[in-house]
C-alpha positions as CSV (number, residue, x, y, z in Angstrom):
1,X,33.0,14.4,70.4
2,X,34.1,18.0,70.8
3,X,37.5,19.3,69.6
4,X,39.9,20.9,72.0
5,X,40.1,24.6,71.8
6,X,43.5,25.4,70.2
7,X,45.9,27.4,72.5
8,X,46.2,31.1,71.6
9,X,49.2,32.3,69.8
10,X,51.0,35.6,70.9
11,X,53.7,37.4,68.9
12,X,56.3,40.0,70.1
13,X,58.4,42.0,67.8
14,X,61.4,44.0,68.9
15,X,62.7,46.7,66.3
16,X,66.2,46.7,67.7
17,X,69.1,49.0,66.5
18,X,71.1,45.9,65.1
19,X,68.6,43.2,64.4
20,X,64.6,43.1,64.3
21,X,63.3,40.0,66.1
22,X,60.1,38.2,66.2
23,X,59.0,35.7,68.7
24,X,55.8,33.7,68.4
25,X,54.6,31.5,71.3
26,X,51.6,29.9,72.6
27,X,50.3,29.6,76.0
28,X,49.9,26.1,77.1
29,X,49.8,24.2,80.5
30,X,50.8,27.2,82.5
31,X,53.9,28.0,80.4
32,X,54.8,29.5,77.0
33,X,55.9,27.2,74.2
34,X,58.1,28.9,71.5
35,X,56.6,28.4,68.0
36,X,58.8,30.5,66.0
37,X,61.9,32.8,66.4
38,X,62.8,35.0,63.4
39,X,65.7,37.3,63.3
40,X,67.0,39.6,60.6
41,X,70.1,41.8,60.8
42,X,68.8,45.2,59.8
43,X,71.7,47.3,61.2
44,X,69.3,50.4,61.7
45,X,71.7,52.2,63.9
46,X,74.2,52.1,61.1
47,X,72.0,54.2,59.0
48,X,72.0,57.2,61.4
49,X,73.8,60.2,59.9
50,X,75.4,63.1,61.8
51,X,72.0,64.8,62.3
52,X,70.4,61.5,63.4
53,X,68.4,61.0,60.3
54,X,67.9,57.4,59.1
55,X,69.2,56.9,55.7
56,X,66.7,55.7,52.9
57,X,68.7,52.4,52.6
58,X,68.5,51.8,56.4
59,X,64.7,52.3,56.4
60,X,64.2,50.1,53.3
61,X,66.1,47.3,55.1
62,X,63.8,47.6,57.9
63,X,60.7,47.7,55.8
64,X,61.9,44.5,53.7
65,X,62.2,42.8,57.0
66,X,58.8,43.8,58.4
67,X,57.2,42.5,55.2
68,X,58.4,39.2,56.2
69,X,57.3,39.5,59.6
70,X,53.7,40.6,58.4
71,X,53.1,37.2,56.8
72,X,53.3,35.5,60.3
73,X,51.1,38.0,62.1
74,X,48.1,37.4,59.7
75,X,46.5,34.8,61.9
76,X,47.4,36.1,65.4
77,X,44.7,38.1,67.2
78,X,45.5,41.8,67.2
79,X,45.2,41.9,71.0
80,X,47.9,39.1,71.3
81,X,50.6,41.1,69.2
82,X,53.1,43.8,70.7
83,X,55.6,45.5,68.4
84,X,58.1,47.9,69.9
85,X,60.8,50.1,68.7
86,X,63.8,50.9,70.9
87,X,66.9,53.1,70.9
88,X,67.7,53.9,67.3
89,X,63.9,54.8,66.6
90,X,63.9,56.9,69.7
91,X,66.9,58.8,68.3
92,X,65.9,59.2,64.8
93,X,64.7,62.6,63.6
94,X,62.8,61.3,60.7
95,X,61.2,58.2,62.6
96,X,57.7,59.3,61.5
97,X,58.7,58.4,57.8
98,X,59.8,55.1,58.9
99,X,56.8,54.4,61.2
100,X,54.2,55.5,58.6
101,X,55.2,52.9,56.0
102,X,56.2,50.2,58.9
103,X,52.6,50.5,60.4
104,X,51.2,50.0,57.0
105,X,53.1,47.0,56.2
106,X,52.3,45.3,59.5
107,X,48.6,46.5,59.8
108,X,49.6,47.1,63.3
109,X,50.8,50.0,65.3
110,X,54.4,50.2,66.4
111,X,55.1,51.6,69.8
112,X,58.4,53.4,70.3
113,X,59.1,52.9,73.9
114,X,61.3,55.2,76.2
115,X,64.5,53.8,77.6
116,X,63.0,53.3,81.0
117,X,60.1,51.3,79.6
118,X,62.5,49.2,77.6
119,X,64.6,48.4,80.7
120,X,61.4,47.6,82.8
121,X,60.0,45.2,80.1
122,X,63.6,43.7,79.8
123,X,63.5,43.1,83.6
124,X,60.0,41.4,83.4
125,X,61.5,39.0,80.7
126,X,64.4,38.2,82.9
127,X,62.2,37.7,86.1
128,X,59.8,35.2,84.3
129,X,62.5,33.1,82.8
130,X,65.4,33.0,85.1
131,X,65.4,31.4,88.5
132,X,67.2,32.3,91.8
133,X,66.4,34.3,94.8
134,X,67.8,37.7,96.1
135,X,68.5,41.0,94.3
136,X,69.7,40.8,90.7
137,X,71.6,43.1,88.5
138,X,70.5,42.8,84.8
139,X,72.7,44.0,82.0
140,X,71.5,44.1,78.4
141,X,73.7,45.4,75.8
142,X,71.7,46.3,72.5
143,X,72.8,47.9,69.4
144,X,72.4,51.5,70.4
145,X,71.5,51.5,74.2
146,X,72.6,49.4,77.2
147,X,70.0,48.8,80.0
148,X,70.9,48.1,83.6
149,X,68.4,47.1,86.2
150,X,68.5,46.2,89.7
151,X,65.4,44.3,91.0
152,X,64.1,41.6,93.2
153,X,61.4,39.1,92.3
154,X,59.2,40.8,89.8
155,X,59.9,44.4,91.1
156,X,62.6,46.6,89.5
157,X,64.4,49.0,91.9
158,X,66.4,51.0,89.5
159,X,66.0,51.3,85.8
160,X,68.6,52.9,83.5
161,X,69.0,53.1,79.8
162,X,72.3,54.4,78.6
163,X,73.1,55.6,75.1
164,X,75.9,53.2,74.2
165,X,75.7,50.0,72.3
166,X,77.6,47.4,70.2
167,X,76.7,49.2,66.9
168,X,77.2,52.8,68.0
169,X,80.5,51.8,69.8
170,X,81.5,50.0,66.6
171,X,81.1,53.2,64.5
172,X,82.6,55.3,67.2
173,X,85.7,53.5,68.4
174,X,86.3,50.6,65.9
175,X,85.5,52.8,62.7
176,X,88.9,52.0,61.2
177,X,88.2,48.3,61.8
178,X,91.4,47.9,63.6
179,X,91.5,45.5,66.7
180,X,94.3,47.0,68.7
181,X,94.8,47.9,72.3
182,X,94.2,51.6,71.6
183,X,90.7,51.1,70.3
184,X,89.8,48.7,72.9
185,X,91.2,51.1,75.7
186,X,89.3,54.0,74.2
187,X,86.0,52.0,73.8
188,X,86.2,50.6,77.4
189,X,87.1,54.2,78.9
190,X,84.1,55.7,77.0
191,X,81.7,53.1,78.3
192,X,83.0,53.7,81.9
193,X,82.5,57.7,81.5
194,X,78.8,56.9,80.2
195,X,78.3,54.4,83.2
196,X,79.8,56.8,85.8
197,X,76.6,58.8,86.6
198,X,74.7,55.8,87.9
199,X,77.7,54.2,89.7
200,X,77.0,55.5,93.2
201,X,73.3,54.6,93.1
202,X,73.8,51.0,91.8
203,X,76.7,50.5,94.3
204,X,74.5,51.6,97.2
205,X,71.5,49.5,96.2
206,X,73.8,46.5,95.7
207,X,72.9,42.9,94.2
208,X,73.3,39.2,95.0
209,X,73.4,37.9,91.4
210,X,74.4,39.4,88.0
211,X,72.6,38.2,84.7
212,X,73.2,39.4,81.1
213,X,70.2,39.4,78.6
214,X,71.8,40.6,75.5
215,X,73.1,39.1,72.2
216,X,76.7,40.0,73.4
217,X,76.3,37.8,76.5
218,X,74.8,35.1,74.4
219,X,77.6,35.2,72.1
220,X,80.1,35.1,75.0
221,X,78.6,32.0,76.5
222,X,78.6,30.2,73.2
223,X,82.3,31.0,72.8
224,X,83.1,29.9,76.2
225,X,81.3,26.7,75.9
226,X,82.9,26.0,72.4
227,X,86.2,26.4,74.1
228,X,85.5,24.1,77.0
229,X,84.9,26.7,79.7
230,X,81.9,26.8,81.9
231,X,79.0,29.1,81.4
232,X,79.8,31.7,84.1
233,X,81.3,34.9,82.8
234,X,84.1,36.5,84.6
235,X,86.4,39.5,84.2
236,X,89.4,37.1,83.6
237,X,87.4,35.4,80.7
238,X,86.5,38.6,79.2
239,X,90.1,39.9,79.1
240,X,91.1,36.5,77.6
241,X,88.6,36.9,75.0
242,X,89.8,40.4,74.3
243,X,93.4,39.1,73.6
244,X,92.0,36.4,71.3
245,X,90.2,39.2,69.4
246,X,93.6,41.3,69.3
247,X,95.2,38.4,67.5
248,X,93.4,39.6,64.3
249,X,94.5,42.9,62.9
250,X,91.3,43.9,61.3
251,X,87.5,43.4,62.2
252,X,86.9,41.4,59.0
253,X,89.8,38.8,59.8
254,X,88.3,38.1,63.4
255,X,88.1,34.5,64.1
256,X,87.2,33.0,67.5
257,X,86.2,29.4,68.1
258,X,82.5,29.6,68.8
259,X,82.0,33.1,67.4
260,X,79.4,33.4,64.5
261,X,80.2,35.4,61.5
262,X,76.8,37.1,62.0
263,X,78.0,38.4,65.4
264,X,81.6,38.9,64.7
265,X,81.2,42.6,63.5
266,X,79.7,43.9,66.7
267,X,81.5,41.5,69.1
268,X,84.6,43.7,70.0
269,X,82.5,46.8,70.7
270,X,80.0,44.7,72.8
271,X,82.9,43.0,74.6
272,X,84.4,46.5,75.3
273,X,81.3,47.7,77.0
274,X,80.9,44.5,79.1
275,X,84.4,44.7,80.4
276,X,83.7,48.4,81.4
277,X,80.5,47.4,83.2
278,X,82.6,44.5,85.0
279,X,85.3,46.8,86.1
280,X,83.5,49.9,87.2
281,X,80.6,47.9,88.9
282,X,83.3,45.2,90.3
283,X,81.1,42.5,89.2
284,X,82.5,39.1,90.0
285,X,80.4,36.7,87.7
286,X,77.6,36.8,85.4
287,X,75.2,34.2,83.7
288,X,73.0,34.4,80.7
289,X,69.3,35.1,81.5
290,X,66.5,32.9,80.0
291,X,64.8,35.9,78.4
292,X,64.8,39.7,77.9
293,X,62.7,42.2,76.0
294,X,60.7,39.9,73.8
295,X,59.8,37.7,76.6
296,X,59.0,40.5,78.8
297,X,56.4,41.6,76.1
298,X,54.9,38.1,75.9
299,X,54.6,37.9,79.7
300,X,52.8,41.3,80.0
301,X,50.2,39.9,77.6
302,X,49.4,36.7,79.3
303,X,48.1,37.5,82.8
304,X,47.9,33.8,84.0
305,X,51.7,33.5,83.8
306,X,52.5,36.1,86.5
307,X,53.7,33.9,89.3
308,X,56.4,34.3,91.9
309,X,58.2,30.9,91.6
310,X,59.4,30.5,88.0
311,X,60.9,27.0,88.8
312,X,57.7,25.7,90.4
313,X,55.8,27.0,87.3
314,X,58.2,25.2,85.0
315,X,58.0,22.0,86.9
316,X,54.2,21.9,86.8
317,X,54.1,22.7,83.2
318,X,56.6,19.8,82.4
319,X,54.6,17.5,84.7
320,X,51.4,18.3,82.9
321,X,52.6,18.2,79.4
322,X,54.5,14.8,80.0
323,X,51.7,13.4,82.2
324,X,54.2,12.8,85.1
325,X,52.8,11.5,88.4
326,X,52.7,14.8,90.5
327,X,52.0,13.1,93.8
328,X,54.8,10.6,93.3
329,X,57.2,13.2,92.2
330,X,56.4,15.1,95.4
331,X,56.8,11.9,97.4
332,X,60.3,11.3,96.0
333,X,61.3,14.9,96.7
334,X,60.1,14.8,100.1
335,X,61.8,11.6,100.9
336,X,65.1,12.8,99.4
337,X,64.8,16.0,101.5
338,X,64.4,13.9,104.6
339,X,67.3,11.9,103.8
340,X,69.4,15.0,103.3
341,X,68.3,16.4,106.6
342,X,69.8,13.3,108.2
343,X,73.2,14.0,106.6
344,X,75.9,16.3,107.9
345,X,74.7,19.9,107.7
346,X,77.4,20.8,105.3
347,X,77.0,17.8,102.9
348,X,76.0,20.0,100.0
349,X,78.5,22.8,99.4
350,X,76.3,24.7,97.1
351,X,72.8,26.1,98.1
352,X,71.3,25.1,94.6
353,X,72.2,21.5,95.2
354,X,69.0,21.2,97.1
355,X,67.0,22.7,94.5
356,X,68.4,20.5,91.8
357,X,67.7,17.5,93.9
358,X,64.1,18.5,94.3
359,X,63.7,19.2,90.6
360,X,65.3,15.8,89.7
361,X,63.0,14.1,92.0
362,X,59.8,15.7,90.6
363,X,60.8,15.2,86.9
364,X,63.0,11.9,86.9
365,X,60.1,9.8,85.3
366,X,59.6,12.2,82.3
367,X,61.3,9.7,80.0
368,X,58.7,7.0,80.8
369,X,56.3,8.8,78.5
370,X,58.5,7.6,75.7
371,X,59.6,4.1,76.7
372,X,60.3,2.3,80.0
373,X,63.4,0.2,78.9
374,X,65.5,3.3,78.3
375,X,63.6,5.7,80.6
376,X,66.7,7.2,82.0
377,X,68.1,7.9,78.6
378,X,64.9,9.6,77.5
379,X,64.6,11.5,80.6
380,X,68.2,12.9,80.0
381,X,67.5,13.8,76.5
382,X,64.3,15.7,77.2
383,X,65.7,17.6,80.2
384,X,68.8,18.6,78.1
385,X,66.6,20.0,75.3
386,X,63.4,21.3,76.8
387,X,63.1,25.0,77.3
388,X,63.1,25.2,81.3
389,X,62.4,28.8,82.4
390,X,64.3,29.3,85.7
391,X,67.2,26.9,85.0
392,X,70.5,27.8,83.3
393,X,72.0,25.5,80.5
394,X,74.6,24.0,83.0
395,X,71.7,23.3,85.3
396,X,69.7,21.6,82.7
397,X,72.8,19.4,81.8
398,X,73.3,18.5,85.4
399,X,69.6,17.6,85.9
400,X,69.9,15.4,82.6
401,X,73.0,13.5,83.8
402,X,71.5,12.7,87.2
403,X,68.1,11.5,85.9
404,X,69.8,9.4,83.3
405,X,71.2,7.4,86.2
406,X,68.0,7.4,88.7
407,X,67.6,3.5,88.5
408,X,69.6,0.4,88.0
409,X,73.1,0.9,86.3
410,X,75.2,3.3,88.0
411,X,78.1,5.2,86.4
412,X,80.2,8.0,87.5
413,X,78.7,11.6,86.5
414,X,80.6,13.4,83.7
415,X,82.0,16.8,83.9
416,X,79.3,19.4,84.4
417,X,79.4,23.0,85.6
418,X,76.3,23.6,87.7
419,X,77.6,21.9,90.9
420,X,81.0,20.7,92.2
421,X,81.5,17.0,91.4
422,X,81.0,16.1,95.1
423,X,77.5,17.9,95.4
424,X,76.4,16.3,92.1
425,X,77.2,12.7,93.0
426,X,75.4,13.3,96.4
427,X,72.4,14.6,94.8
428,X,72.4,11.4,92.5
429,X,73.0,9.1,95.6
430,X,70.0,10.6,97.4
431,X,67.8,10.5,94.3
432,X,68.6,6.8,93.9
433,X,67.7,5.9,97.3
434,X,64.7,7.9,97.4
435,X,63.3,6.3,94.4
436,X,64.2,3.0,95.7
437,X,62.6,3.4,99.0
438,X,59.3,4.8,97.6
439,X,58.6,2.2,94.9
440,X,55.1,1.5,96.5
441,X,54.2,5.1,95.4
442,X,52.5,5.8,98.7
443,X,54.2,7.8,101.4
444,X,52.3,5.9,104.2
445,X,53.8,2.8,103.1
446,X,57.6,3.9,103.2
447,X,59.9,2.2,105.6
448,X,61.2,4.4,108.6
449,X,64.9,4.9,107.7
450,X,67.8,6.4,109.3
451,X,70.8,7.7,107.2
452,X,74.1,8.9,108.6
453,X,77.0,10.4,106.7
454,X,80.6,10.7,107.4
455,X,82.0,12.5,104.3
456,X,81.1,10.4,101.4
457,X,80.6,7.3,103.4
458,X,76.7,6.5,103.9
459,X,74.8,4.1,106.3
460,X,71.3,3.4,105.8
461,X,69.5,1.8,108.7
462,X,66.0,0.0,108.4
463,X,64.0,-2.2,110.7
464,X,65.0,-5.8,110.6
465,X,61.3,-6.8,110.6
466,X,60.6,-4.5,107.6
467,X,63.5,-6.0,105.7
468,X,62.3,-9.5,106.4
469,X,58.8,-8.6,105.2
470,X,60.1,-6.9,101.9
471,X,62.6,-9.3,100.7
472,X,62.6,-8.0,97.1
473,X,63.5,-4.5,98.3
474,X,66.1,-5.7,100.8
475,X,67.8,-7.4,98.0
476,X,67.7,-4.3,95.8
477,X,69.2,-2.3,98.7
478,X,72.0,-4.7,99.0
479,X,72.7,-4.4,95.2
480,X,72.5,-0.5,95.4
481,X,75.0,-0.7,98.2
482,X,77.3,-2.7,96.1
483,X,76.9,-0.4,93.0
484,X,77.7,2.8,94.9
485,X,80.5,1.2,96.9
486,X,82.0,-0.3,93.7
487,X,82.5,3.3,92.1
488,X,83.9,4.7,95.3
489,X,81.0,6.0,97.0
490,X,80.7,3.8,100.1
491,X,77.1,2.8,101.3
492,X,76.2,0.2,103.8
493,X,72.8,-1.3,104.9
494,X,72.1,-2.1,108.3
495,X,69.1,-3.7,110.3
496,X,67.9,-2.6,113.7
């Protein structure tokens, strides 16, 4: 019996100005599976002196970190490894000294990439891991540089790398470690001045959605979720967090619910830059991207993953990995969409509700790979915890709560932040009806149905003859009508 060929491993290393990161993945089932994420705070930018030379101590911190990374690279094919240096290594006047020893430690050449290439790679990482259509503005605040990109699909239309970052702004505007309004205002004003040359070009191009792809944005989202807010970053929330930060007099005393000690030192400076970007570009809202530079490096190496529809690729990968019935998932999705088309035209208030209905329909049986009895519970756990490129954390949670209830017992949905409560319950109602009506798992055997809506009031009409010939389904439909009606979602079944 022949053994399966193991999936190849890929490694991407990013020598950033604040931290060094290593990402190890394997390519499997049309997607990438993360095998390891290693991060070490090296604070390389803090080691630059007035003439932009790296101190011996900073270089040694970098070499020590790379000695750890080198162990993980031993068994990965050389052609599957990318190692890049960014802003601080672009700036350092003695970079050759650092690179000579670093290349020797790793046994692999480090590429110091220019700002525009860094921005382009960040955009690839975002495009391959974040869903949504239309033009997007991507913001990545690093340790010594900030990248701003406007793109559509996989094509970047504007690439900019600016010389400001959370480490350099810390050293420049919070050097006295005071968290007062003067320091914040100076940091914000200086960031606006740095941004000003690109303002007209970026405003003229415009964008539909804005995503953040940096540690600063990741930290912000973790804080907001820890404090009971949703995942969408707004200017009002940024100013609220600035006020929270200023409750501490000194940087070393900074304590905010959800902020890790590791991130605390550079949080106020990163926050200042983000506030400036929001105010100058008049950004309404921002969400966290699924990936950035390291993911971009990986996707550049794996040709098979270059596909336009990120969510479609994710769904197919999950279906393959968990042996979900593709044809049946498609059948449920098609039927649910047909039912939706018969409802009022504005039945869903958000455009993404239809997308989440389709995803839930195609993946609702994922939990059956573990056990039938608690299939919904297992489905919810998996969708909450799987890496799903193209879906935000809030969308994953919403999907999980919907598929948890796809059959039998029905309870109201808990609070979630991907959809309005009304749209979320309507997605669930359509999913449950589509699953019930397609139980023979053959679209040619589905009954002809008519669904009418009046607000939340639904009426499902089927042929009297069909109902007589299918007494079990007829009984289950009556039970479903009672379940939905009992929790305030009126549903009636009629025969014609």
